[in-house]
Backbone bond lengths (Angstrom), bond angles and torsions (degrees), N, CA, C in turn:
res aa  C-N    CA-C-N  psi(-1)  N-CA   C-N-CA  omega(-1)  CA-C   N-CA-C  phi
1 M - - - 1.456 - - 1.526 111.28 -
2 N 1.355 116.94 -35.66 1.459 119.65 -179.22 1.520 112.27 -63.16
3 Q 1.324 118.34 -27.81 1.455 121.42 179.41 1.527 111.23 -72.13
4 L 1.314 118.60 -28.92 1.460 122.00 -178.56 1.521 113.11 -88.22
5 R 1.317 117.42 -14.43 1.461 120.63 -175.67 1.528 112.88 -59.59
6 P 1.360 120.10 -47.60 1.476 118.54 178.71 1.530 112.54 -60.42
7 V 1.318 117.32 -36.67 1.469 120.74 179.48 1.526 109.69 -67.09
8 A 1.332 115.90 -42.26 1.464 119.88 179.42 1.524 110.92 -64.45
9 L 1.329 117.21 -41.77 1.467 120.52 179.00 1.523 111.05 -65.70
10 L 1.325 116.97 -40.08 1.459 120.33 178.02 1.523 110.73 -63.57
11 A 1.324 116.70 -45.24 1.467 120.54 179.45 1.525 110.89 -62.30
12 L 1.329 117.52 -40.78 1.462 121.24 178.52 1.519 110.53 -64.82
13 A 1.342 117.14 -46.20 1.466 120.73 -179.21 1.526 111.09 -62.20
14 L 1.318 117.34 -45.18 1.464 120.04 179.50 1.520 111.22 -67.03
15 G 1.311 116.63 -37.26 1.462 120.11 177.91 1.513 111.32 -62.10
16 L 1.330 116.60 -42.73 1.464 120.25 178.60 1.518 110.94 -68.25
17 A 1.339 116.70 -40.89 1.457 119.98 -179.28 1.523 111.56 -65.32
18 L 1.306 116.54 -37.65 1.461 120.19 -176.72 1.518 113.71 -88.92
19 S 1.326 117.73 -5.87 1.462 119.30 -176.75 1.520 112.52 -64.58
20 G 1.328 117.61 -22.76 1.453 120.34 178.45 1.515 112.95 -86.27
21 C 1.319 118.08 -7.97 1.464 121.55 -179.20 1.520 110.31 -73.29
22 K 1.302 115.07 141.79 1.456 120.14 175.29 1.514 107.49 -114.77
23 P 1.335 118.28 107.22 1.462 119.82 -178.31 1.524 111.36 -66.16
24 A 1.326 114.16 153.02 1.458 120.10 176.85 1.523 108.97 -64.83
25 P 1.331 117.92 142.33 1.458 119.38 -179.75 1.528 110.19 -61.79
26 Q 1.302 115.84 125.04 1.450 121.73 178.53 1.517 108.01 -145.09
27 A 1.308 115.39 147.55 1.459 119.43 175.78 1.519 108.18 -74.59
28 A 1.329 116.76 126.80 1.455 120.93 -179.35 1.517 109.60 -102.30
29 P 1.338 117.01 140.56 1.454 119.06 175.43 1.516 110.10 -61.73
30 A 1.324 117.50 150.41 1.459 122.16 -176.92 1.513 112.10 -58.56
31 D 1.338 118.10 -36.90 1.460 119.72 -178.36 1.516 112.18 -79.16
32 A 1.342 119.53 -5.94 1.456 121.44 179.29 1.526 111.54 -88.23
33 A 1.318 118.36 -3.44 1.458 121.24 -176.86 1.518 111.95 -64.11
34 A 1.308 118.96 -34.17 1.463 121.52 -179.44 1.514 109.60 -130.20
35 P 1.370 117.52 84.38 1.453 119.49 -178.12 1.527 110.78 -65.59
36 A 1.316 115.32 141.22 1.457 120.49 179.50 1.516 109.41 -77.15
37 P 1.333 117.63 139.92 1.459 119.54 178.11 1.523 110.40 -63.94
38 T 1.345 115.09 146.83 1.459 119.78 -176.95 1.522 112.20 -92.62
39 S 1.319 117.92 -14.73 1.452 120.23 178.40 1.515 109.35 -155.38
40 T 1.331 116.35 169.18 1.456 120.83 177.68 1.520 110.34 -62.08
41 A 1.340 116.63 -38.41 1.460 120.28 -179.53 1.520 110.58 -62.59
42 A 1.323 117.41 -42.57 1.460 120.54 -179.98 1.520 110.44 -66.20
43 A 1.326 117.12 -33.60 1.455 120.27 -178.16 1.523 111.72 -72.59
44 T 1.329 118.60 -29.96 1.456 121.11 -176.86 1.518 112.90 -98.78
45 T 1.324 118.47 -7.85 1.455 121.56 -179.62 1.513 109.90 -85.78
46 P 1.347 117.88 124.94 1.457 118.30 177.99 1.519 110.62 -70.36
47 V 1.322 116.39 130.47 1.450 122.52 179.44 1.512 107.43 -127.43
48 A 1.314 115.92 136.07 1.459 120.78 -178.96 1.527 109.59 -60.74
49 P 1.330 117.91 146.43 1.468 120.57 178.45 1.523 110.30 -58.00
50 G 1.315 116.50 135.98 1.462 121.58 178.68 1.518 113.12 83.99
51 A 1.336 118.73 -5.73 1.454 120.85 -179.61 1.522 109.58 -79.00
52 T 1.318 115.51 153.72 1.443 121.74 179.33 1.516 108.13 -112.86
53 T 1.324 117.71 130.23 1.455 120.06 179.06 1.515 109.50 -81.37
54 A 1.334 116.02 163.06 1.461 121.06 179.88 1.516 110.60 -60.37
55 A 1.325 117.64 -38.14 1.463 120.90 -179.42 1.525 110.92 -65.13
56 E 1.336 117.49 -38.84 1.462 120.58 179.27 1.517 110.71 -67.25
57 V 1.351 117.14 -44.51 1.460 120.62 179.50 1.520 109.78 -62.58
58 A 1.336 117.27 -47.26 1.460 121.26 -178.52 1.524 110.83 -63.28
59 G 1.324 117.62 -36.60 1.456 120.81 -178.49 1.516 113.50 -73.31
60 N 1.329 118.14 -29.75 1.458 121.70 -175.30 1.517 113.72 -100.30
61 C 1.326 118.26 -18.55 1.458 122.01 -175.67 1.526 109.87 -106.95
62 P 1.340 117.24 132.97 1.457 119.00 -178.71 1.533 113.13 -66.08
63 H 1.340 117.68 -30.05 1.465 121.83 -178.25 1.532 108.64 -141.07
64 P 1.347 118.51 81.38 1.464 120.84 -175.45 1.534 114.36 -70.89
65 V 1.331 118.58 -23.38 1.467 121.58 178.66 1.529 107.54 -88.06
66 F 1.355 116.85 126.69 1.461 120.08 -171.05 1.522 113.40 -58.32
67 D 1.327 118.70 -45.11 1.462 120.10 -176.92 1.531 111.42 -59.53
68 E 1.314 117.02 -39.84 1.459 121.31 177.33 1.535 109.93 -69.15
69 F 1.342 116.60 -41.50 1.466 121.51 177.72 1.527 110.65 -58.26
70 L 1.345 116.96 -44.86 1.459 121.27 -176.42 1.529 111.68 -61.45
71 K 1.333 116.80 -40.37 1.472 120.16 178.57 1.532 110.54 -59.55
72 H 1.316 116.39 -44.33 1.466 120.49 -178.76 1.525 111.17 -74.29
73 F 1.336 117.38 -41.64 1.464 121.47 -178.60 1.526 110.41 -58.54
74 G 1.325 116.34 -40.13 1.454 120.56 -176.99 1.514 114.75 -65.38
75 N 1.354 118.18 -30.48 1.463 117.29 -176.26 1.524 114.45 -119.27
76 E 1.331 118.25 7.32 1.467 120.94 177.91 1.530 109.75 -121.41
77 I 1.312 115.93 100.92 1.460 120.30 -178.46 1.530 110.66 -61.17
78 A 1.329 117.68 -35.02 1.472 120.10 178.33 1.528 110.42 -60.42
79 L 1.336 118.09 -39.13 1.467 120.87 177.18 1.521 110.00 -69.28
80 Q 1.327 117.37 -38.12 1.462 120.11 177.03 1.530 110.18 -59.65
81 E 1.308 116.76 -42.20 1.465 120.69 -177.95 1.527 112.27 -65.44
82 T 1.327 117.33 -32.80 1.470 120.06 -179.29 1.528 112.37 -93.31
83 S 1.335 117.84 -9.42 1.465 121.00 -176.26 1.523 112.04 -120.61
84 T 1.320 116.53 30.04 1.465 122.00 176.71 1.523 108.00 -120.32
85 A 1.323 116.33 134.18 1.464 121.80 -177.77 1.524 110.98 -62.81
86 D 1.318 115.27 148.99 1.463 121.87 176.95 1.520 107.92 -125.22
87 P 1.312 118.32 103.74 1.452 129.15 6.45 1.532 111.34 -85.03
88 L 1.337 115.33 159.48 1.463 122.98 176.05 1.517 108.14 -91.61
89 L 1.326 116.67 128.28 1.459 120.61 175.80 1.523 106.82 -77.54
90 D 1.325 116.51 119.80 1.459 121.98 -173.18 1.522 108.95 -126.80
91 S 1.321 116.63 134.33 1.463 118.96 176.23 1.522 109.65 -135.18
92 H 1.317 114.70 147.90 1.454 121.65 178.33 1.527 108.54 -149.97
93 I 1.318 116.26 167.16 1.469 121.80 179.71 1.524 109.05 -93.54
94 D 1.329 115.52 126.62 1.466 120.89 174.00 1.525 106.17 -90.47
95 A 1.333 116.27 98.39 1.467 121.98 -175.43 1.527 112.61 -69.32
96 E 1.337 117.51 -17.16 1.457 120.28 -177.00 1.525 112.96 -100.34
97 A 1.334 116.53 6.17 1.464 119.74 178.85 1.525 109.40 -67.75
98 E 1.323 116.25 149.21 1.469 121.90 179.74 1.512 109.24 -113.57
99 P 1.280 121.88 141.18 1.460 126.65 7.65 1.530 113.36 -84.13
100 E 1.337 118.50 -9.60 1.467 120.68 177.51 1.521 109.09 -150.47
101 P 1.330 117.26 164.20 1.474 119.64 179.79 1.532 111.39 -56.00
102 R 1.347 115.72 148.05 1.461 119.93 180.00 1.517 109.89 -143.81
103 A 1.324 115.23 157.49 1.459 121.10 178.21 1.522 109.59 -78.08
104 V 1.318 116.25 137.83 1.458 123.24 177.34 1.527 106.65 -119.30
105 E 1.323 115.44 126.37 1.460 120.13 -179.13 1.517 109.25 -118.95
106 E 1.337 116.08 136.44 1.457 120.65 179.02 1.520 110.02 -147.46
107 K 1.321 114.73 158.69 1.461 121.16 175.30 1.526 107.02 -99.11
108 V 1.331 115.51 117.12 1.456 120.72 -176.97 1.529 109.35 -101.56
109 P 1.344 117.41 120.85 1.468 119.33 176.83 1.527 109.90 -61.65
110 L 1.302 116.07 145.53 1.464 121.68 -177.68 1.526 111.61 -54.02
111 A 1.308 117.27 -34.98 1.468 121.45 179.96 1.529 112.38 -63.97
112 K 1.344 117.96 -20.98 1.464 121.05 -178.35 1.528 113.25 -105.46
113 V 1.332 117.73 2.32 1.461 121.23 177.97 1.524 108.45 -74.00
114 E 1.337 116.25 136.28 1.465 120.68 177.76 1.521 108.48 -90.98
115 W 1.345 115.84 134.75 1.459 122.11 -177.68 1.512 110.08 -104.12
116 P 1.284 120.27 142.53 1.457 126.63 -0.89 1.527 110.63 -73.51
117 V 1.322 115.74 145.18 1.455 122.17 -178.54 1.532 110.84 -80.39
118 M 1.334 116.48 -20.79 1.462 122.40 -179.73 1.525 108.19 -145.45
119 P 1.347 117.91 140.93 1.464 118.97 178.24 1.534 111.50 -71.41
120 D 1.301 115.87 161.26 1.461 122.43 179.36 1.534 109.20 -73.24
121 P 1.337 117.97 119.95 1.467 120.25 179.48 1.528 113.31 -57.11
122 A 1.322 118.15 -27.46 1.457 121.35 -178.97 1.529 112.51 -67.76
123 T 1.332 118.27 -19.62 1.469 121.46 -177.88 1.525 113.24 -97.71
124 L 1.323 118.67 -5.42 1.464 120.92 -172.85 1.523 113.20 -63.91
125 Q 1.315 117.67 -44.96 1.468 120.46 -175.77 1.527 110.99 -60.86
126 R 1.333 117.17 -39.28 1.479 120.76 178.14 1.522 111.09 -62.17
127 Q 1.345 116.67 -27.20 1.464 121.65 -178.42 1.527 111.88 -92.84
128 G 1.328 117.29 4.52 1.459 121.09 -179.87 1.525 112.82 75.49
129 R 1.318 116.30 22.25 1.465 121.10 -178.58 1.520 109.78 -106.59
130 Q 1.318 115.41 161.80 1.459 122.14 179.61 1.516 109.92 -123.13
131 M 1.343 115.37 156.35 1.460 120.74 178.33 1.524 108.55 -131.18
132 Q 1.337 115.09 139.69 1.464 121.54 176.01 1.525 107.90 -132.64
133 V 1.343 116.87 129.28 1.457 122.75 178.78 1.517 108.06 -106.53
134 T 1.338 116.53 127.02 1.467 122.24 -178.97 1.514 109.24 -125.25
135 R 1.322 115.79 125.02 1.469 121.10 176.99 1.528 107.64 -90.91
136 L 1.329 116.35 123.23 1.460 122.11 -177.30 1.530 110.40 -88.42
137 P 1.347 117.33 155.24 1.473 120.40 -179.13 1.529 114.00 -59.27
138 D 1.334 118.15 -26.39 1.469 120.59 -178.64 1.528 112.76 -83.96
139 G 1.342 117.54 5.56 1.455 121.06 178.21 1.519 113.74 95.96
140 Q 1.328 117.48 -12.83 1.457 120.11 177.55 1.529 108.95 -74.23
141 V 1.328 115.46 162.35 1.459 121.61 178.05 1.525 107.69 -128.96
142 Q 1.340 115.92 131.34 1.457 120.75 176.57 1.521 109.40 -107.63
143 V 1.328 115.46 135.95 1.453 122.05 176.82 1.524 106.52 -117.06
144 Q 1.335 115.69 115.80 1.460 120.33 -179.99 1.521 108.60 -105.01
145 M 1.322 115.90 128.69 1.460 122.54 176.74 1.515 107.02 -118.77
146 R 1.347 115.74 128.89 1.461 117.92 -176.55 1.517 111.55 -149.43
147 T 1.329 114.14 158.49 1.452 121.80 172.15 1.522 105.95 -104.60
148 P 1.333 117.98 119.86 1.467 120.36 -177.64 1.531 112.18 -56.42
149 D 1.328 114.34 146.13 1.469 123.29 175.87 1.523 113.85 62.33
150 T 1.342 116.74 25.65 1.466 121.67 175.21 1.528 108.12 -139.10
151 S 1.315 116.73 175.20 1.467 120.11 175.29 1.530 110.83 -88.89
152 D 1.323 117.31 1.07 1.467 122.28 -177.97 1.535 109.53 -70.29
153 Q 1.338 114.88 98.14 1.465 119.75 -178.13 1.520 109.89 -149.72
154 Q 1.341 115.31 129.30 1.460 121.76 176.77 1.525 108.30 -127.27
155 T 1.334 115.27 144.03 1.459 121.26 177.62 1.523 107.66 -125.79
156 Y 1.325 115.32 130.05 1.460 123.18 -179.74 1.525 107.31 -115.42
157 T 1.328 117.40 126.50 1.461 121.93 -178.45 1.524 108.92 -110.25
158 F 1.339 115.11 128.39 1.456 122.69 -178.88 1.523 109.58 -116.37
159 A 1.323 115.83 145.32 1.464 121.96 175.82 1.519 107.57 -132.67
160 Q 1.313 115.66 153.77 1.463 120.83 178.46 1.520 107.74 -95.55
161 K 1.354 117.50 112.72 1.472 122.52 -172.35 1.514 113.86 -134.93
162 P 1.271 130.60 57.08 1.457 127.86 -13.44 1.523 111.54 -79.45
163 C 1.345 118.79 -18.00 1.467 120.75 175.26 1.528 108.21 -87.47
164 W 1.325 116.72 162.30 1.458 120.15 179.01 1.523 109.98 -64.17
165 Q 1.345 114.67 138.68 1.456 121.26 -176.47 1.524 108.74 -147.07
166 L 1.339 116.47 136.14 1.458 121.62 173.89 1.526 107.47 -73.87
167 V 1.335 117.58 119.72 1.458 120.54 -177.29 1.533 112.79 -110.89
168 K 1.357 116.95 -19.82 1.460 119.02 -178.48 1.522 109.59 -151.73
169 R 1.345 114.34 140.60 1.458 121.50 175.77 1.529 106.91 -128.34
170 E 1.337 115.53 128.24 1.461 120.83 179.54 1.524 109.23 -123.60
171 D 1.319 116.50 125.45 1.465 121.23 176.59 1.529 106.43 -111.84
172 E 1.323 115.97 111.57 1.465 121.00 -177.43 1.516 112.27 -97.78
173 S 1.315 117.48 11.02 1.464 121.76 179.89 1.521 110.19 -69.76
174 I 1.309 115.35 143.98 1.476 119.95 176.64 1.516 108.51 -108.41
């Protein structure tokens, strides 16, 4: 029993942490309605309804750890296409708006998103750009890419639904 205790505690902690998450509406296969437990610990650990355990996320998501996901998302357009929200919340600055520039926000259908949706983080330093990753209290992660001393700045917001997904792109460049 002592060997299963850390697994049970991890499953309980993740279940509680994810219980507030609201997954994106998706059609679920009929046999996915009641997933079978993967271990005795998972079967005996109370999990809030609708919560996803770490084993389920890891089993269904190609890159459940965000840092690993970001490396792949940045250089695999196929992953970008399957890991971008439909529609994508997109905002940019309209520099020609009167009386002064203003932010414009729109929902872009996935079919109209231009790929790549985000540059490869591995190439930023060569371009003189910087990247900052910020984990938000609600579980989302923001990735800011910018060129120092310019208005060239983009922020990409990711949420776990249950796999990591780009949900918002903001271009603050003027």
